Every structure is written in C-alpha cells, then in structure tokens.
PDB file of N, CA, C, O and CB in Angstrom:
ATOM      1  N   MET A   1       8.912  -1.019  15.127  1.00  0.00           N
ATOM      2  CA  MET A   1       7.595  -0.900  14.516  1.00  0.00           C
ATOM      3  C   MET A   1       7.686   0.061  13.330  1.00  0.00           C
ATOM      4  O   MET A   1       8.198   1.170  13.480  1.00  0.00           O
ATOM      5  CB  MET A   1       6.538  -0.410  15.553  1.00  0.00           C
ATOM      6  N   PRO A   2       7.204  -0.342  12.166  1.00  0.00           N
ATOM      7  CA  PRO A   2       7.215   0.550  11.006  1.00  0.00           C
ATOM      8  C   PRO A   2       6.353   1.781  11.276  1.00  0.00           C
ATOM      9  O   PRO A   2       5.355   1.717  11.993  1.00  0.00           O
ATOM     10  CB  PRO A   2       6.714  -0.190   9.745  1.00  0.00           C
ATOM     11  N   SER A   3       6.755   2.879  10.698  1.00  0.00           N
ATOM     12  CA  SER A   3       5.982   4.103  10.876  1.00  0.00           C
ATOM     13  C   SER A   3       5.829   4.807   9.529  1.00  0.00           C
ATOM     14  O   SER A   3       6.377   4.378   8.514  1.00  0.00           O
ATOM     15  CB  SER A   3       6.658   5.040  11.913  1.00  0.00           C
ATOM     16  N   PHE A   4       5.077   5.888   9.554  1.00  0.00           N
ATOM     17  CA  PHE A   4       4.917   6.707   8.356  1.00  0.00           C
ATOM     18  C   PHE A   4       4.845   8.161   8.787  1.00  0.00           C
ATOM     19  O   PHE A   4       4.602   8.463   9.955  1.00  0.00           O
ATOM     20  CB  PHE A   4       3.644   6.296   7.545  1.00  0.00           C
ATOM     21  N   THR A   5       5.059   9.056   7.838  1.00  0.00           N
ATOM     22  CA  THR A   5       5.048  10.485   8.152  1.00  0.00           C
ATOM     23  C   THR A   5       3.864  11.213   7.538  1.00  0.00           C
ATOM     24  O   THR A   5       3.226  12.026   8.208  1.00  0.00           O
ATOM     25  CB  THR A   5       6.326  11.124   7.682  1.00  0.00           C
ATOM     26  N   ARG A   6       3.560  10.937   6.280  1.00  0.00           N
ATOM     27  CA  ARG A   6       2.431  11.584   5.599  1.00  0.00           C
ATOM     28  C   ARG A   6       1.672  10.525   4.801  1.00  0.00           C
ATOM     29  O   ARG A   6       1.957  10.276   3.630  1.00  0.00           O
ATOM     30  CB  ARG A   6       2.921  12.748   4.661  1.00  0.00           C
ATOM     31  N   LEU A   7       0.714   9.921   5.461  1.00  0.00           N
ATOM     32  CA  LEU A   7      -0.044   8.830   4.867  1.00  0.00           C
ATOM     33  C   LEU A   7      -1.241   9.383   4.095  1.00  0.00           C
ATOM     34  O   LEU A   7      -1.973  10.238   4.593  1.00  0.00           O
ATOM     35  CB  LEU A   7      -0.510   7.838   5.953  1.00  0.00           C
ATOM     36  N   ILE A   8      -1.428   8.883   2.871  1.00  0.00           N
ATOM     37  CA  ILE A   8      -2.623   9.231   2.109  1.00  0.00           C
ATOM     38  C   ILE A   8      -3.372   7.959   1.729  1.00  0.00           C
ATOM     39  O   ILE A   8      -2.785   6.886   1.589  1.00  0.00           O
ATOM     40  CB  ILE A   8      -2.255  10.048   0.844  1.00  0.00           C
ATOM     41  N   ARG A   9      -4.664   8.107   1.568  1.00  0.00           N
ATOM     42  CA  ARG A   9      -5.541   7.028   1.087  1.00  0.00           C
ATOM     43  C   ARG A   9      -6.108   7.534  -0.222  1.00  0.00           C
ATOM     44  O   ARG A   9      -6.644   8.641  -0.276  1.00  0.00           O
ATOM     45  CB  ARG A   9      -6.697   6.652   2.135  1.00  0.00           C
ATOM     46  N   PHE A  10      -6.000   6.742  -1.280  1.00  0.00           N
ATOM     47  CA  PHE A  10      -6.404   7.236  -2.586  1.00  0.00           C
ATOM     48  C   PHE A  10      -6.925   6.126  -3.480  1.00  0.00           C
ATOM     49  O   PHE A  10      -6.721   4.941  -3.219  1.00  0.00           O
ATOM     50  CB  PHE A  10      -5.251   7.931  -3.256  1.00  0.00           C
ATOM     51  N   GLU A  11      -7.594   6.536  -4.526  1.00  0.00           N
ATOM     52  CA  GLU A  11      -8.087   5.614  -5.548  1.00  0.00           C
ATOM     53  C   GLU A  11      -7.078   5.598  -6.688  1.00  0.00           C
ATOM     54  O   GLU A  11      -6.626   6.648  -7.145  1.00  0.00           O
ATOM     55  CB  GLU A  11      -9.515   6.028  -6.059  1.00  0.00           C
ATOM     56  N   SER A  12      -6.735   4.415  -7.136  1.00  0.00           N
ATOM     57  CA  SER A  12      -5.794   4.267  -8.242  1.00  0.00           C
ATOM     58  C   SER A  12      -6.462   4.633  -9.563  1.00  0.00           C
ATOM     59  O   SER A  12      -7.621   4.293  -9.798  1.00  0.00           O
ATOM     60  CB  SER A  12      -5.247   2.831  -8.298  1.00  0.00           C
ATOM     61  N   ALA A  13      -5.728   5.319 -10.410  1.00  0.00           N
ATOM     62  CA  ALA A  13      -6.242   5.676 -11.731  1.00  0.00           C
ATOM     63  C   ALA A  13      -6.340   4.445 -12.631  1.00  0.00           C
ATOM     64  O   ALA A  13      -7.170   4.411 -13.539  1.00  0.00           O
ATOM     65  CB  ALA A  13      -5.346   6.739 -12.384  1.00  0.00           C
ATOM     66  N   GLU A  14      -5.498   3.428 -12.387  1.00  0.00           N
ATOM     67  CA  GLU A  14      -5.503   2.238 -13.250  1.00  0.00           C
ATOM     68  C   GLU A  14      -6.688   1.315 -12.992  1.00  0.00           C
ATOM     69  O   GLU A  14      -7.390   0.916 -13.922  1.00  0.00           O
ATOM     70  CB  GLU A  14      -4.223   1.464 -13.061  1.00  0.00           C
ATOM     71  N   ASP A  15      -6.907   0.977 -11.716  1.00  0.00           N
ATOM     72  CA  ASP A  15      -7.893  -0.065 -11.433  1.00  0.00           C
ATOM     73  C   ASP A  15      -9.037   0.372 -10.516  1.00  0.00           C
ATOM     74  O   ASP A  15      -9.926  -0.426 -10.220  1.00  0.00           O
ATOM     75  CB  ASP A  15      -7.206  -1.231 -10.823  1.00  0.00           C
ATOM     76  N   GLY A  16      -9.025   1.627 -10.065  1.00  0.00           N
ATOM     77  CA  GLY A  16     -10.099   2.129  -9.219  1.00  0.00           C
ATOM     78  C   GLY A  16     -10.085   1.591  -7.792  1.00  0.00           C
ATOM     79  O   GLY A  16     -11.000   1.866  -7.016  1.00  0.00           O
ATOM     80  N   GLN A  17      -9.047   0.823  -7.444  1.00  0.00           N
ATOM     81  CA  GLN A  17      -8.938   0.264  -6.100  1.00  0.00           C
ATOM     82  C   GLN A  17      -8.366   1.312  -5.136  1.00  0.00           C
ATOM     83  O   GLN A  17      -7.709   2.266  -5.553  1.00  0.00           O
ATOM     84  CB  GLN A  17      -8.049  -1.007  -6.111  1.00  0.00           C
ATOM     85  N   ILE A  18      -8.629   1.113  -3.849  1.00  0.00           N
ATOM     86  CA  ILE A  18      -8.125   2.016  -2.824  1.00  0.00           C
ATOM     87  C   ILE A  18      -6.751   1.532  -2.363  1.00  0.00           C
ATOM     88  O   ILE A  18      -6.543   0.341  -2.131  1.00  0.00           O
ATOM     89  CB  ILE A  18      -9.114   2.106  -1.626  1.00  0.00           C
ATOM     90  N   TYR A  19      -5.816   2.480  -2.233  1.00  0.00           N
ATOM     91  CA  TYR A  19      -4.456   2.196  -1.785  1.00  0.00           C
ATOM     92  C   TYR A  19      -4.037   3.201  -0.726  1.00  0.00           C
ATOM     93  O   TYR A  19      -4.650   4.256  -0.569  1.00  0.00           O
ATOM     94  CB  TYR A  19      -3.472   2.221  -2.968  1.00  0.00           C
ATOM     95  N   PHE A  20      -2.968   2.848   0.005  1.00  0.00           N
ATOM     96  CA  PHE A  20      -2.350   3.722   0.984  1.00  0.00           C
ATOM     97  C   PHE A  20      -0.916   3.973   0.563  1.00  0.00           C
ATOM     98  O   PHE A  20      -0.250   3.073   0.051  1.00  0.00           O
ATOM     99  CB  PHE A  20      -2.417   3.111   2.408  1.00  0.00           C
ATOM    100  N   ALA A  21      -0.431   5.200   0.776  1.00  0.00           N
ATOM    101  CA  ALA A  21       0.954   5.518   0.460  1.00  0.00           C
ATOM    102  C   ALA A  21       1.492   6.500   1.489  1.00  0.00           C
ATOM    103  O   ALA A  21       0.771   7.377   1.967  1.00  0.00           O
ATOM    104  CB  ALA A  21       1.078   6.097  -0.968  1.00  0.00           C
ATOM    105  N   ASP A  22       2.758   6.342   1.820  1.00  0.00           N
ATOM    106  CA  ASP A  22       3.448   7.286   2.690  1.00  0.00           C
ATOM    107  C   ASP A  22       4.237   8.226   1.790  1.00  0.00           C
ATOM    108  O   ASP A  22       5.136   7.795   1.067  1.00  0.00           O
ATOM    109  CB  ASP A  22       4.385   6.553   3.727  1.00  0.00           C
ATOM    110  N   LEU A  23       3.901   9.499   1.836  1.00  0.00           N
ATOM    111  CA  LEU A  23       4.564  10.475   0.965  1.00  0.00           C
ATOM    112  C   LEU A  23       5.946  10.855   1.470  1.00  0.00           C
ATOM    113  O   LEU A  23       6.761  11.364   0.701  1.00  0.00           O
ATOM    114  CB  LEU A  23       3.713  11.720   0.838  1.00  0.00           C
ATOM    115  N   GLY A  24       6.223  10.621   2.733  1.00  0.00           N
ATOM    116  CA  GLY A  24       7.527  10.950   3.305  1.00  0.00           C
ATOM    117  C   GLY A  24       7.558  12.338   3.916  1.00  0.00           C
ATOM    118  O   GLY A  24       6.716  13.185   3.617  1.00  0.00           O
ATOM    119  N   ALA A  25       8.526  12.554   4.764  1.00  0.00           N
ATOM    120  CA  ALA A  25       8.635  13.801   5.524  1.00  0.00           C
ATOM    121  C   ALA A  25       8.985  15.008   4.670  1.00  0.00           C
ATOM    122  O   ALA A  25       8.665  16.136   5.046  1.00  0.00           O
ATOM    123  CB  ALA A  25       9.663  13.647   6.594  1.00  0.00           C
ATOM    124  N   ASP A  26       9.631  14.801   3.536  1.00  0.00           N
ATOM    125  CA  ASP A  26      10.084  15.915   2.713  1.00  0.00           C
ATOM    126  C   ASP A  26       9.006  16.501   1.814  1.00  0.00           C
ATOM    127  O   ASP A  26       9.203  17.571   1.238  1.00  0.00           O
ATOM    128  CB  ASP A  26      11.227  15.478   1.878  1.00  0.00           C
ATOM    129  N   VAL A  27       7.882  15.829   1.681  1.00  0.00           N
ATOM    130  CA  VAL A  27       6.807  16.289   0.800  1.00  0.00           C
ATOM    131  C   VAL A  27       5.985  17.354   1.514  1.00  0.00           C
ATOM    132  O   VAL A  27       5.487  17.133   2.618  1.00  0.00           O
ATOM    133  CB  VAL A  27       5.902  15.106   0.359  1.00  0.00           C
ATOM    134  N   VAL A  28       5.848  18.523   0.866  1.00  0.00           N
ATOM    135  CA  VAL A  28       5.083  19.628   1.443  1.00  0.00           C
ATOM    136  C   VAL A  28       3.670  19.650   0.875  1.00  0.00           C
ATOM    137  O   VAL A  28       2.702  19.811   1.618  1.00  0.00           O
ATOM    138  CB  VAL A  28       5.785  20.971   1.177  1.00  0.00           C
ATOM    139  N   GLU A  29       3.551  19.491  -0.426  1.00  0.00           N
ATOM    140  CA  GLU A  29       2.264  19.483  -1.114  1.00  0.00           C
ATOM    141  C   GLU A  29       1.936  18.065  -1.559  1.00  0.00           C
ATOM    142  O   GLU A  29       2.832  17.317  -1.951  1.00  0.00           O
ATOM    143  CB  GLU A  29       2.277  20.447  -2.327  1.00  0.00           C
ATOM    144  N   PRO A  30       0.664  17.687  -1.504  1.00  0.00           N
ATOM    145  CA  PRO A  30       0.319  16.350  -1.997  1.00  0.00           C
ATOM    146  C   PRO A  30       0.570  16.243  -3.501  1.00  0.00           C
ATOM    147  O   PRO A  30       0.458  17.238  -4.218  1.00  0.00           O
ATOM    148  CB  PRO A  30      -1.155  16.024  -1.681  1.00  0.00           C
ATOM    149  N   PRO A  31       0.905  15.059  -3.980  1.00  0.00           N
ATOM    150  CA  PRO A  31       1.140  14.890  -5.417  1.00  0.00           C
ATOM    151  C   PRO A  31      -0.163  15.082  -6.193  1.00  0.00           C
ATOM    152  O   PRO A  31      -1.254  14.897  -5.653  1.00  0.00           O
ATOM    153  CB  PRO A  31       1.740  13.493  -5.712  1.00  0.00           C
ATOM    154  N   SER A  32      -0.035  15.447  -7.436  1.00  0.00           N
ATOM    155  CA  SER A  32      -1.213  15.662  -8.276  1.00  0.00           C
ATOM    156  C   SER A  32      -1.667  14.344  -8.909  1.00  0.00           C
ATOM    157  O   SER A  32      -0.916  13.371  -8.969  1.00  0.00           O
ATOM    158  CB  SER A  32      -0.914  16.709  -9.372  1.00  0.00           C
ATOM    159  N   GLU A  33      -2.911  14.342  -9.375  1.00  0.00           N
ATOM    160  CA  GLU A  33      -3.431  13.174 -10.072  1.00  0.00           C
ATOM    161  C   GLU A  33      -2.501  12.832 -11.223  1.00  0.00           C
ATOM    162  O   GLU A  33      -1.976  13.719 -11.896  1.00  0.00           O
ATOM    163  CB  GLU A  33      -4.875  13.422 -10.583  1.00  0.00           C
ATOM    164  N   GLY A  34      -2.303  11.542 -11.443  1.00  0.00           N
ATOM    165  CA  GLY A  34      -1.437  11.090 -12.526  1.00  0.00           C
ATOM    166  C   GLY A  34      -0.018  10.784 -12.085  1.00  0.00           C
ATOM    167  O   GLY A  34       0.757  10.212 -12.851  1.00  0.00           O
ATOM    168  N   THR A  35       0.338  11.158 -10.854  1.00  0.00           N
ATOM    169  CA  THR A  35       1.666  10.882 -10.324  1.00  0.00           C
ATOM    170  C   THR A  35       1.760   9.413  -9.909  1.00  0.00           C
ATOM    171  O   THR A  35       0.831   8.875  -9.307  1.00  0.00           O
ATOM    172  CB  THR A  35       1.984  11.812  -9.125  1.00  0.00           C
ATOM    173  N   GLN A  36       2.869   8.776 -10.228  1.00  0.00           N
ATOM    174  CA  GLN A  36       3.063   7.397  -9.800  1.00  0.00           C
ATOM    175  C   GLN A  36       3.648   7.386  -8.397  1.00  0.00           C
ATOM    176  O   GLN A  36       4.599   8.110  -8.101  1.00  0.00           O
ATOM    177  CB  GLN A  36       3.981   6.631 -10.785  1.00  0.00           C
ATOM    178  N   VAL A  37       3.064   6.553  -7.533  1.00  0.00           N
ATOM    179  CA  VAL A  37       3.513   6.431  -6.147  1.00  0.00           C
ATOM    180  C   VAL A  37       3.631   4.964  -5.766  1.00  0.00           C
ATOM    181  O   VAL A  37       2.967   4.103  -6.344  1.00  0.00           O
ATOM    182  CB  VAL A  37       2.546   7.159  -5.192  1.00  0.00           C
ATOM    183  N   ARG A  38       4.486   4.690  -4.786  1.00  0.00           N
ATOM    184  CA  ARG A  38       4.589   3.341  -4.219  1.00  0.00           C
ATOM    185  C   ARG A  38       3.490   3.222  -3.184  1.00  0.00           C
ATOM    186  O   ARG A  38       3.384   4.062  -2.290  1.00  0.00           O
ATOM    187  CB  ARG A  38       6.016   3.065  -3.585  1.00  0.00           C
ATOM    188  N   ALA A  39       2.675   2.194  -3.295  1.00  0.00           N
ATOM    189  CA  ALA A  39       1.473   2.101  -2.469  1.00  0.00           C
ATOM    190  C   ALA A  39       1.209   0.674  -2.011  1.00  0.00           C
ATOM    191  O   ALA A  39       1.843  -0.281  -2.459  1.00  0.00           O
ATOM    192  CB  ALA A  39       0.270   2.627  -3.232  1.00  0.00           C
ATOM    193  N   TYR A  40       0.247   0.569  -1.101  1.00  0.00           N
ATOM    194  CA  TYR A  40      -0.151  -0.707  -0.509  1.00  0.00           C
ATOM    195  C   TYR A  40      -1.666  -0.822  -0.539  1.00  0.00           C
ATOM    196  O   TYR A  40      -2.370   0.178  -0.397  1.00  0.00           O
ATOM    197  CB  TYR A  40       0.378  -0.840   0.944  1.00  0.00           C
ATOM    198  N   ALA A  41      -2.166  -2.024  -0.723  1.00  0.00           N
ATOM    199  CA  ALA A  41      -3.610  -2.248  -0.821  1.00  0.00           C
ATOM    200  C   ALA A  41      -4.315  -2.110   0.521  1.00  0.00           C
ATOM    201  O   ALA A  41      -5.525  -1.886   0.562  1.00  0.00           O
ATOM    202  CB  ALA A  41      -3.881  -3.619  -1.395  1.00  0.00           C
ATOM    203  N   SER A  42      -3.579  -2.240   1.614  1.00  0.00           N
ATOM    204  CA  SER A  42      -4.191  -2.091   2.935  1.00  0.00           C
ATOM    205  C   SER A  42      -3.217  -1.403   3.871  1.00  0.00           C
ATOM    206  O   SER A  42      -2.010  -1.372   3.628  1.00  0.00           O
ATOM    207  CB  SER A  42      -4.616  -3.461   3.508  1.00  0.00           C
ATOM    208  N   LEU A  43      -3.757  -0.857   4.936  1.00  0.00           N
ATOM    209  CA  LEU A  43      -2.904  -0.237   5.944  1.00  0.00           C
ATOM    210  C   LEU A  43      -2.045  -1.295   6.632  1.00  0.00           C
ATOM    211  O   LEU A  43      -0.896  -1.027   6.983  1.00  0.00           O
ATOM    212  CB  LEU A  43      -3.753   0.524   6.979  1.00  0.00           C
ATOM    213  N   ASP A  44      -2.592  -2.488   6.825  1.00  0.00           N
ATOM    214  CA  ASP A  44      -1.810  -3.587   7.409  1.00  0.00           C
ATOM    215  C   ASP A  44      -0.602  -3.930   6.538  1.00  0.00           C
ATOM    216  O   ASP A  44       0.493  -4.152   7.056  1.00  0.00           O
ATOM    217  CB  ASP A  44      -2.694  -4.833   7.596  1.00  0.00           C
ATOM    218  N   ASP A  45      -0.799  -3.976   5.204  1.00  0.00           N
ATOM    219  CA  ASP A  45       0.326  -4.233   4.298  1.00  0.00           C
ATOM    220  C   ASP A  45       1.369  -3.132   4.424  1.00  0.00           C
ATOM    221  O   ASP A  45       2.570  -3.405   4.433  1.00  0.00           O
ATOM    222  CB  ASP A  45      -0.162  -4.340   2.836  1.00  0.00           C
ATOM    223  N   ARG A  46       0.909  -1.878   4.522  1.00  0.00           N
ATOM    224  CA  ARG A  46       1.842  -0.745   4.666  1.00  0.00           C
ATOM    225  C   ARG A  46       2.655  -0.872   5.944  1.00  0.00           C
ATOM    226  O   ARG A  46       3.874  -0.698   5.932  1.00  0.00           O
ATOM    227  CB  ARG A  46       1.078   0.594   4.663  1.00  0.00           C
ATOM    228  N   LEU A  47       1.978  -1.177   7.046  1.00  0.00           N
ATOM    229  CA  LEU A  47       2.670  -1.297   8.326  1.00  0.00           C
ATOM    230  C   LEU A  47       3.638  -2.468   8.342  1.00  0.00           C
ATOM    231  O   LEU A  47       4.676  -2.405   9.000  1.00  0.00           O
ATOM    232  CB  LEU A  47       1.667  -1.448   9.450  1.00  0.00           C
ATOM    233  N   ALA A  48       3.304  -3.547   7.617  1.00  0.00           N
ATOM    234  CA  ALA A  48       4.181  -4.718   7.531  1.00  0.00           C
ATOM    235  C   ALA A  48       5.251  -4.553   6.454  1.00  0.00           C
ATOM    236  O   ALA A  48       6.215  -5.318   6.420  1.00  0.00           O
ATOM    237  CB  ALA A  48       3.358  -5.968   7.250  1.00  0.00           C
ATOM    238  N   GLY A  49       5.092  -3.566   5.577  1.00  0.00           N
ATOM    239  CA  GLY A  49       6.055  -3.349   4.503  1.00  0.00           C
ATOM    240  C   GLY A  49       6.027  -4.434   3.451  1.00  0.00           C
ATOM    241  O   GLY A  49       7.062  -4.763   2.871  1.00  0.00           O
ATOM    242  N   LYS A  50       4.837  -5.006   3.193  1.00  0.00           N
ATOM    243  CA  LYS A  50       4.753  -6.087   2.208  1.00  0.00           C
ATOM    244  C   LYS A  50       3.772  -5.722   1.095  1.00  0.00           C
ATOM    245  O   LYS A  50       2.895  -4.876   1.272  1.00  0.00           O
ATOM    246  CB  LYS A  50       4.326  -7.407   2.886  1.00  0.00           C
ATOM    247  N   ALA A  51       3.936  -6.364  -0.031  1.00  0.00           N
ATOM    248  CA  ALA A  51       3.049  -6.213  -1.195  1.00  0.00           C
ATOM    249  C   ALA A  51       3.016  -4.782  -1.731  1.00  0.00           C
ATOM    250  O   ALA A  51       1.961  -4.279  -2.118  1.00  0.00           O
ATOM    251  CB  ALA A  51       1.639  -6.647  -0.829  1.00  0.00           C
ATOM    252  N   GLU A  52       4.182  -4.131  -1.751  1.00  0.00           N
ATOM    253  CA  GLU A  52       4.255  -2.787  -2.326  1.00  0.00           C
ATOM    254  C   GLU A  52       4.022  -2.845  -3.825  1.00  0.00           C
ATOM    255  O   GLU A  52       4.459  -3.782  -4.494  1.00  0.00           O
ATOM    256  CB  GLU A  52       5.616  -2.133  -2.021  1.00  0.00           C
ATOM    257  N   LYS A  53       3.331  -1.839  -4.351  1.00  0.00           N
ATOM    258  CA  LYS A  53       2.997  -1.790  -5.770  1.00  0.00           C
ATOM    259  C   LYS A  53       3.100  -0.341  -6.238  1.00  0.00           C
ATOM    260  O   LYS A  53       2.723   0.568  -5.499  1.00  0.00           O
ATOM    261  CB  LYS A  53       1.567  -2.371  -6.039  1.00  0.00           C
ATOM    262  N   THR A  54       3.597  -0.112  -7.438  1.00  0.00           N
ATOM    263  CA  THR A  54       3.618   1.235  -7.998  1.00  0.00           C
ATOM    264  C   THR A  54       2.336   1.440  -8.787  1.00  0.00           C
ATOM    265  O   THR A  54       2.041   0.694  -9.720  1.00  0.00           O
ATOM    266  CB  THR A  54       4.874   1.462  -8.898  1.00  0.00           C
ATOM    267  N   VAL A  55       1.573   2.467  -8.400  1.00  0.00           N
ATOM    268  CA  VAL A  55       0.295   2.760  -9.046  1.00  0.00           C
ATOM    269  C   VAL A  55       0.203   4.250  -9.334  1.00  0.00           C
ATOM    270  O   VAL A  55       0.964   5.049  -8.789  1.00  0.00           O
ATOM    271  CB  VAL A  55      -0.892   2.302  -8.164  1.00  0.00           C
ATOM    272  N   THR A  56      -0.735   4.613 -10.193  1.00  0.00           N
ATOM    273  CA  THR A  56      -0.946   6.012 -10.552  1.00  0.00           C
ATOM    274  C   THR A  56      -2.021   6.612  -9.660  1.00  0.00           C
ATOM    275  O   THR A  56      -3.121   6.071  -9.541  1.00  0.00           O
ATOM    276  CB  THR A  56      -1.338   6.148 -12.041  1.00  0.00           C
ATOM    277  N   LEU A  57      -1.694   7.724  -9.043  1.00  0.00           N
ATOM    278  CA  LEU A  57      -2.598   8.405  -8.139  1.00  0.00           C
ATOM    279  C   LEU A  57      -3.811   8.924  -8.890  1.00  0.00           C
ATOM    280  O   LEU A  57      -3.692   9.631  -9.891  1.00  0.00           O
ATOM    281  CB  LEU A  57      -1.883   9.546  -7.427  1.00  0.00           C
ATOM    282  N   GLY A  58      -4.969   8.561  -8.389  1.00  0.00           N
ATOM    283  CA  GLY A  58      -6.227   9.075  -8.921  1.00  0.00           C
ATOM    284  C   GLY A  58      -6.801  10.046  -7.918  1.00  0.00           C
ATOM    285  O   GLY A  58      -6.169  11.051  -7.590  1.00  0.00           O
ATOM    286  N   LYS A  59      -7.979   9.761  -7.433  1.00  0.00           N
ATOM    287  CA  LYS A  59      -8.664  10.629  -6.478  1.00  0.00           C
ATOM    288  C   LYS A  59      -8.177  10.358  -5.057  1.00  0.00           C
ATOM    289  O   LYS A  59      -8.199   9.217  -4.596  1.00  0.00           O
ATOM    290  CB  LYS A  59     -10.186  10.431  -6.565  1.00  0.00           C
ATOM    291  N   VAL A  60      -7.737  11.413  -4.364  1.00  0.00           N
ATOM    292  CA  VAL A  60      -7.335  11.285  -2.965  1.00  0.00           C
ATOM    293  C   VAL A  60      -8.596  11.262  -2.119  1.00  0.00           C
ATOM    294  O   VAL A  60      -9.478  12.108  -2.272  1.00  0.00           O
ATOM    295  CB  VAL A  60      -6.380  12.451  -2.528  1.00  0.00           C
ATOM    296  N   MET A  61      -8.672  10.284  -1.225  1.00  0.00           N
ATOM    297  CA  MET A  61      -9.835  10.131  -0.365  1.00  0.00           C
ATOM    298  C   MET A  61      -9.632  10.985   0.891  1.00  0.00           C
ATOM    299  O   MET A  61      -8.524  11.076   1.418  1.00  0.00           O
ATOM    300  CB  MET A  61     -10.065   8.629   0.006  1.00  0.00           C
ATOM    301  N   THR A  62     -10.713  11.606   1.358  1.00  0.00           N
ATOM    302  CA  THR A  62     -10.616  12.428   2.554  1.00  0.00           C
ATOM    303  C   THR A  62     -11.163  11.663   3.746  1.00  0.00           C
ATOM    304  O   THR A  62     -11.954  10.733   3.594  1.00  0.00           O
ATOM    305  CB  THR A  62     -11.370  13.757   2.371  1.00  0.00           C
ATOM    306  N   SER A  63     -10.741  12.058   4.905  1.00  0.00           N
ATOM    307  CA  SER A  63     -11.251  11.450   6.140  1.00  0.00           C
ATOM    308  C   SER A  63     -12.675  11.911   6.374  1.00  0.00           C
ATOM    309  O   SER A  63     -13.039  13.042   6.055  1.00  0.00           O
ATOM    310  CB  SER A  63     -10.357  11.810   7.357  1.00  0.00           C
ATOM    311  N   GLN A  64     -13.463  11.030   6.929  1.00  0.00           N
ATOM    312  CA  GLN A  64     -14.848  11.366   7.261  1.00  0.00           C
ATOM    313  C   GLN A  64     -15.016  11.166   8.763  1.00  0.00           C
ATOM    314  O   GLN A  64     -14.713  10.104   9.306  1.00  0.00           O
ATOM    315  CB  GLN A  64     -15.878  10.486   6.443  1.00  0.00           C
ATOM    316  N   TYR A  65     -15.496  12.196   9.405  1.00  0.00           N
ATOM    317  CA  TYR A  65     -15.704  12.135  10.843  1.00  0.00           C
ATOM    318  C   TYR A  65     -17.188  12.175  11.131  1.00  0.00           C
ATOM    319  O   TYR A  65     -17.941  12.915  10.498  1.00  0.00           O
ATOM    320  CB  TYR A  65     -14.976  13.287  11.562  1.00  0.00           C
ATOM    321  N   VAL A  66     -17.597  11.373  12.092  1.00  0.00           N
ATOM    322  CA  VAL A  66     -19.001  11.358  12.511  1.00  0.00           C
ATOM    323  C   VAL A  66     -19.058  12.084  13.848  1.00  0.00           C
ATOM    324  O   VAL A  66     -18.308  11.766  14.770  1.00  0.00           O
ATOM    325  CB  VAL A  66     -19.580   9.878  12.621  1.00  0.00           C
ATOM    326  N   SER A  67     -19.954  13.063  13.944  1.00  0.00           N
ATOM    327  CA  SER A  67     -20.044  13.796  15.209  1.00  0.00           C
ATOM    328  C   SER A  67     -21.315  13.453  15.948  1.00  0.00           C
ATOM    329  O   SER A  67     -21.558  13.978  17.035  1.00  0.00           O
ATOM    330  CB  SER A  67     -19.976  15.296  14.966  1.00  0.00           C
TER     331      SER A  67
END
C-alpha cells in the first residue's frame, strides 16, 4: 500500500486548483510559496501514484475540525 510521510493540501499558484503533495521524511519546514512541487489532484491519485503533476505551491490549506 502506498504511503506518505508529510502530506500537504494546497492551492496551486498557476491554476488555483487544490492539490496534494508528499513532502517526504527529510523535510523539516514546509516549502514557501512559489516552490515547485510534485503533486496530485486528489488524495486517491496520490495513493495510487497516478497523474502526478509539477505545480507551483500557492496557499497551503489548513485542516478544519468541527467540535
């Protein structure tokens, strides 16, 4: 089963779409806006390892919890 170590959800600077990227175990700080990352349009694509695309990191999305 594919796995990830540091998953982020972010908006692409190019097209404003939401993507997922695994930053990898060696990354301590999140990348800054404008950094190019390998990303996937959905979490399912990421888990399947298909449709990878290089995009420019825009706004990182935060998790929202409902209490």
